[in-house]
C-alpha positions as CSV (number, residue, x, y, z in Angstrom):
1,X,45.6,2.9,-31.9
2,X,43.6,5.3,-29.7
3,X,40.1,4.1,-28.9
4,X,37.4,6.6,-29.7
5,X,33.8,6.6,-28.3
6,X,30.8,7.7,-30.3
7,X,27.1,7.3,-30.1
8,X,25.0,5.3,-32.6
9,X,23.8,7.5,-35.5
10,X,23.6,7.3,-39.2
11,X,27.3,7.7,-39.6
12,X,28.1,4.8,-37.2
13,X,25.3,2.5,-38.2
14,X,27.1,0.3,-40.6
15,X,30.1,-0.6,-38.4
16,X,27.7,-1.0,-35.5
17,X,25.6,-3.6,-37.4
18,X,28.8,-5.4,-38.4
19,X,29.7,-5.7,-34.7
20,X,26.3,-7.2,-34.0
21,X,27.1,-10.2,-36.2
22,X,29.5,-11.2,-33.4
23,X,26.9,-10.5,-30.7
24,X,24.2,-12.5,-32.5
25,X,26.2,-15.0,-34.6
26,X,23.5,-17.6,-35.4
27,X,20.8,-15.6,-37.2
28,X,20.0,-15.3,-40.9
29,X,20.8,-11.9,-42.4
30,X,17.2,-11.0,-43.1
31,X,16.0,-12.0,-39.6
32,X,18.8,-10.1,-38.0
33,X,18.1,-7.0,-40.1
34,X,14.4,-7.1,-39.0
35,X,15.3,-7.5,-35.3
36,X,17.9,-4.7,-35.4
37,X,15.5,-2.3,-37.1
38,X,12.8,-3.0,-34.5
39,X,15.1,-3.2,-31.5
40,X,17.3,-0.2,-32.1
41,X,15.6,2.1,-34.6
42,X,11.9,2.1,-33.7
43,X,11.8,2.0,-29.9
44,X,9.7,4.8,-28.4
45,X,12.4,6.3,-26.2
46,X,16.0,5.8,-27.4
47,X,18.1,5.4,-24.3
48,X,21.3,5.8,-26.3
49,X,23.9,3.4,-27.7
50,X,27.5,4.1,-27.1
51,X,30.2,2.5,-29.3
52,X,33.9,2.1,-29.1
53,X,36.0,2.4,-32.3
54,X,39.6,1.3,-33.1
55,X,40.1,3.3,-36.3
56,X,37.0,2.7,-38.4
57,X,36.2,-0.6,-36.7
58,X,33.5,-0.8,-34.1
59,X,34.9,-3.1,-31.3
60,X,32.5,-2.7,-28.4
61,X,29.0,-1.4,-27.6
62,X,26.7,-0.7,-24.7
63,X,23.0,0.0,-25.1
64,X,20.2,1.3,-22.8
65,X,16.5,2.0,-22.8
66,X,14.8,4.9,-21.1
67,X,11.5,4.0,-19.6
68,X,9.0,5.6,-17.2
69,X,8.7,4.2,-13.7
70,X,6.9,5.3,-10.5
71,X,9.3,6.1,-7.7
72,X,7.3,6.5,-4.5
73,X,4.4,7.7,-6.6
74,X,6.4,10.1,-8.7
75,X,6.8,9.5,-12.4
76,X,10.5,9.2,-13.3
77,X,12.6,8.3,-16.3
78,X,15.0,5.4,-15.5
79,X,17.8,4.2,-17.7
80,X,18.0,0.4,-18.2
81,X,21.3,-0.9,-19.4
82,X,21.3,-4.0,-21.6
83,X,23.4,-5.1,-24.6
84,X,27.0,-4.8,-23.4
85,X,29.7,-6.4,-25.6
86,X,33.3,-6.1,-26.4
87,X,35.4,-8.1,-28.9
88,X,37.5,-10.6,-26.9
89,X,40.9,-9.1,-28.0
90,X,39.9,-5.7,-26.6
91,X,38.5,-6.7,-23.2
92,X,41.9,-6.5,-21.3
93,X,41.9,-2.7,-22.2
94,X,38.9,-2.0,-19.9
95,X,36.8,-0.7,-22.8
96,X,33.6,-2.2,-21.3
97,X,34.1,-0.2,-18.1
98,X,34.7,3.0,-20.0
99,X,31.5,2.5,-21.9
100,X,29.5,1.9,-18.7
101,X,30.8,5.1,-17.3
102,X,29.5,6.9,-20.4
103,X,26.0,5.6,-19.4
104,X,26.5,6.5,-15.8
105,X,27.3,10.1,-16.8
106,X,23.7,10.6,-17.8
107,X,21.2,12.4,-15.6
108,X,18.8,9.4,-15.1
109,X,19.2,6.7,-12.4
110,X,20.0,3.3,-13.7
111,X,18.2,0.0,-12.8
112,X,19.6,-3.4,-13.6
113,X,18.4,-6.9,-13.2
114,X,20.6,-10.0,-13.5
115,X,23.6,-10.0,-15.9
116,X,26.7,-12.0,-16.7
117,X,29.2,-13.0,-14.1
118,X,31.6,-10.3,-15.3
119,X,29.0,-7.5,-15.1
120,X,27.7,-8.6,-11.7
121,X,31.2,-8.5,-10.3
122,X,31.7,-5.1,-11.8
123,X,28.6,-3.4,-10.4
124,X,29.8,-3.2,-6.7
125,X,33.2,-1.8,-7.9
126,X,31.2,1.0,-9.7
127,X,29.4,1.7,-6.5
128,X,26.0,0.4,-7.7
129,X,23.8,-0.5,-4.8
130,X,22.1,-3.9,-4.5
131,X,18.3,-4.0,-4.2
132,X,16.1,-6.8,-3.2
133,X,16.3,-9.7,-5.7
134,X,13.6,-10.5,-8.3
135,X,12.3,-14.1,-8.2
136,X,12.2,-16.1,-11.4
137,X,9.1,-18.4,-11.6
138,X,8.3,-21.2,-14.0
139,X,5.2,-23.1,-14.9
140,X,6.0,-26.3,-16.7
141,X,3.1,-27.7,-18.8
142,X,4.6,-29.9,-21.5
143,X,7.6,-32.2,-21.1
144,X,9.1,-31.5,-24.6
145,X,9.1,-27.7,-24.2
146,X,10.7,-28.0,-20.7
147,X,13.4,-30.3,-21.8
148,X,14.1,-28.2,-24.9
149,X,14.5,-25.1,-22.7
150,X,16.8,-26.9,-20.3
151,X,19.0,-28.2,-23.1
152,X,19.2,-24.8,-24.8
153,X,20.5,-23.3,-21.5
154,X,23.1,-26.1,-20.9
155,X,23.9,-27.5,-24.4
156,X,22.2,-25.5,-27.2
157,X,22.9,-28.0,-30.0
158,X,21.1,-30.6,-28.0
159,X,17.7,-28.8,-28.1
160,X,16.7,-30.7,-31.2
161,X,16.7,-33.9,-29.1
162,X,13.5,-32.7,-27.4
163,X,11.7,-33.0,-30.7
164,X,11.6,-36.7,-30.3
165,X,9.3,-36.3,-27.2
166,X,5.6,-36.2,-28.2
167,X,4.3,-32.8,-27.7
168,X,1.1,-34.1,-26.1
169,X,2.9,-35.5,-23.0
170,X,1.8,-33.2,-20.2
171,X,3.5,-32.4,-16.9
172,X,0.5,-30.7,-15.4
173,X,-2.9,-29.4,-16.5
174,X,-3.4,-25.7,-17.1
175,X,-4.0,-23.7,-13.9
176,X,-7.5,-23.6,-12.4
177,X,-9.1,-20.3,-13.0
178,X,-9.6,-18.1,-9.9
179,X,-12.4,-15.5,-10.3
180,X,-13.4,-12.6,-8.1
181,X,-15.9,-13.6,-5.5
182,X,-18.1,-10.6,-6.1
183,X,-19.0,-8.3,-8.9
184,X,-19.1,-8.6,-12.7
185,X,-15.7,-9.7,-14.0
186,X,-14.6,-9.1,-17.6
187,X,-11.4,-9.6,-19.6
188,X,-10.7,-7.5,-22.7
189,X,-8.0,-7.6,-25.3
190,X,-5.6,-4.7,-24.5
191,X,-5.2,-3.8,-28.2
192,X,-8.9,-3.9,-29.0
193,X,-9.9,-1.9,-25.9
194,X,-7.2,0.7,-26.2
195,X,-9.5,3.3,-24.5
196,X,-9.6,1.4,-21.3
197,X,-6.9,2.8,-19.0
198,X,-4.5,0.5,-17.2
199,X,-4.9,0.5,-13.4
200,X,-2.7,2.6,-11.2
201,X,-0.4,0.2,-9.1
202,X,0.6,0.5,-5.5
203,X,3.1,3.5,-5.6
204,X,5.6,2.6,-2.9
205,X,9.2,2.1,-4.1
206,X,10.3,1.6,-7.7
207,X,7.3,0.3,-9.8
208,X,7.3,-0.6,-13.5
209,X,4.4,0.7,-15.5
210,X,3.4,-0.1,-19.1
211,X,2.9,3.0,-21.2
212,X,1.0,3.1,-24.4
213,X,4.1,3.8,-26.4
214,X,5.8,0.6,-25.1
215,X,2.6,-1.4,-25.7
216,X,2.6,-0.3,-29.3
217,X,6.3,-1.0,-29.8
218,X,6.2,-4.5,-28.2
219,X,3.3,-5.3,-30.5
220,X,5.5,-4.7,-33.5
221,X,8.2,-7.2,-32.4
222,X,9.1,-9.5,-35.4
223,X,6.8,-12.5,-35.3
224,X,9.7,-14.9,-35.4
225,X,10.7,-13.5,-32.0
226,X,7.3,-13.5,-30.2
227,X,3.6,-12.7,-30.5
228,X,2.1,-10.4,-27.9
229,X,-1.0,-11.0,-25.7
230,X,-2.3,-8.0,-23.8
231,X,-5.2,-8.3,-21.4
232,X,-7.1,-5.8,-19.3
233,X,-9.2,-7.0,-16.3
234,X,-12.3,-5.2,-15.3
235,X,-14.5,-5.6,-12.2
236,X,-17.9,-3.8,-12.4
237,X,-16.6,-1.9,-15.4
238,X,-13.5,-0.6,-13.6
239,X,-10.0,-1.5,-14.6
240,X,-8.4,-3.5,-11.8
241,X,-5.6,-5.4,-13.5
242,X,-3.6,-5.9,-16.7
243,X,-1.1,-8.3,-18.1
244,X,1.2,-8.3,-21.0
245,X,2.6,-11.6,-22.2
246,X,4.1,-13.1,-25.3
247,X,4.3,-16.4,-27.1
248,X,7.8,-17.3,-28.2
249,X,8.5,-19.9,-30.9
250,X,11.4,-22.2,-30.1
251,X,12.9,-25.3,-31.7
252,X,11.1,-27.6,-29.1
253,X,7.8,-25.8,-29.0
254,X,6.1,-22.6,-28.0
255,X,7.2,-20.9,-24.8
256,X,5.2,-18.3,-22.9
257,X,6.4,-15.3,-20.9
258,X,4.4,-13.0,-18.6
259,X,6.3,-9.8,-19.2
260,X,4.3,-7.5,-17.0
261,X,1.5,-7.6,-14.4
262,X,-0.1,-4.3,-13.4
263,X,-2.6,-4.5,-10.6
264,X,-4.7,-1.7,-9.0
265,X,-3.5,-0.2,-5.8
266,X,-5.4,-1.8,-2.9
267,X,-6.7,-4.8,-4.9
268,X,-7.5,-7.9,-3.0
269,X,-5.3,-11.0,-3.4
270,X,-8.1,-12.7,-5.4
271,X,-7.6,-10.0,-8.1
272,X,-3.9,-10.9,-8.3
273,X,-4.9,-14.6,-8.5
274,X,-7.5,-13.9,-11.2
275,X,-5.0,-12.0,-13.4
276,X,-2.3,-14.6,-13.1
277,X,-4.5,-17.7,-13.6
278,X,-6.4,-16.2,-16.6
279,X,-3.2,-15.0,-18.2
280,X,-1.5,-18.4,-17.8
281,X,-4.5,-20.3,-19.1
282,X,-4.6,-18.2,-22.2
283,X,-0.9,-18.8,-22.8
284,X,-1.4,-22.6,-22.4
285,X,-4.5,-22.6,-24.6
286,X,-2.3,-20.9,-27.3
287,X,0.2,-23.7,-27.1
288,X,2.8,-22.6,-24.5
289,X,4.6,-25.6,-23.0
290,X,6.3,-23.5,-20.3
291,X,5.6,-20.1,-18.9
292,X,8.2,-17.8,-17.3
293,X,7.6,-14.8,-15.0
294,X,9.6,-12.5,-12.8
295,X,8.1,-11.1,-9.7
296,X,9.2,-9.2,-6.6
297,X,6.2,-8.3,-4.5
298,X,4.4,-10.7,-2.1
299,X,1.0,-10.5,-3.8
300,X,2.3,-11.5,-7.2
301,X,4.5,-14.2,-5.8
302,X,1.5,-15.6,-3.9
303,X,-0.6,-15.6,-7.1
304,X,2.1,-17.4,-9.1
305,X,2.5,-20.0,-6.4
306,X,-1.3,-20.5,-6.3
307,X,-1.3,-21.0,-10.1
308,X,1.3,-23.8,-9.9
309,X,4.4,-21.9,-10.8
310,X,7.7,-22.9,-9.1
311,X,10.4,-20.5,-8.0
312,X,13.6,-21.3,-9.9
313,X,16.1,-18.8,-8.7
314,X,16.8,-15.3,-7.4
315,X,17.9,-12.6,-9.9
316,X,20.1,-9.9,-8.4
317,X,19.1,-6.2,-9.0
318,X,21.1,-3.0,-8.8
319,X,20.5,0.7,-8.7
320,X,22.8,3.6,-9.4
321,X,22.2,7.3,-9.3
322,X,24.7,10.1,-10.0
323,X,23.4,12.2,-7.1
324,X,23.7,9.3,-4.7
325,X,20.0,9.7,-3.7
326,X,18.6,6.8,-1.6
327,X,18.0,3.5,-3.4
328,X,14.3,2.4,-3.5
329,X,13.3,0.4,-0.4
330,X,10.9,-1.7,-2.4
331,X,10.7,-2.8,-6.1
332,X,7.8,-4.1,-8.2
333,X,9.6,-5.4,-11.3
334,X,9.4,-8.1,-13.9
335,X,10.6,-8.7,-17.5
336,X,9.5,-5.2,-18.6
337,X,13.1,-3.8,-18.5
338,X,15.4,-3.1,-21.3
339,X,15.5,-6.2,-23.5
340,X,14.9,-8.8,-20.7
341,X,11.7,-9.9,-22.4
342,X,13.3,-10.4,-25.9
343,X,13.8,-14.1,-26.6
344,X,17.3,-14.2,-28.1
345,X,17.2,-17.9,-29.0
């Protein structure tokens, strides 16, 4: 039969959700319904979900977010591709590539981080340009959580083995707090101090920024996925830094993730160190046995290293624009992209 392409709307919602049972096969029906409702139907800027149909059956999908960035100081909407799935029996027909071209036909440039082996092999063929990689950093605090995370990645059924390791066995203490050497330093809850503006980051290149709409949406993530922690850092009453993190329940313990770090343009290295160490300490105090973070600028990388994080690997990044405008020479990016921060475990 002829493959038809349609966007997600009320008319295509039921077959789309039936396809998602193949994408997320290990979730209870009520949990999946809650995640789908939050993930697809309540996000602040719907980037568009394209679907492929064989008759009335939905056989493939590609999803994207639209999010504001700074590009050399100019505010710009960027498309972030994410969920990209095709039923195995339809993959030889090139449906995935056709869906990606639907996304590429939009006006916005596209920014991608990491991906499957198949998608990473396809990007160069679609003339996407490689940018500097993002570094993945990890702070291991508890042996049980670390082992559980490693088993989940290599052998998911074996994650339960980590439960036999006492949760109290440490790998290292929480990071030592680094404070600014001068001035009155204060940390506020991002949600309780909503009137405090987040600092403006260094504008060169492609820079992620956390808008209020995204803050509000992330705070409504189903609690079985994660619990948010947002912090604003003030020095002498002026906002100089912010972090958005989350605590993620897993079978072997609580895991932490620093989703976004936004530091004021011109801030000294000690401000970066303060934001990272304070954020990590709060995650550890809340029970996190490991903490993940992506970073791509030297100041954030230095702060993670100073706090005891270890660099695990490089994540490739890609850029595509329909008008073939120059790719960003520098990127400041982390987990605040598409659904990179959503713990699908």
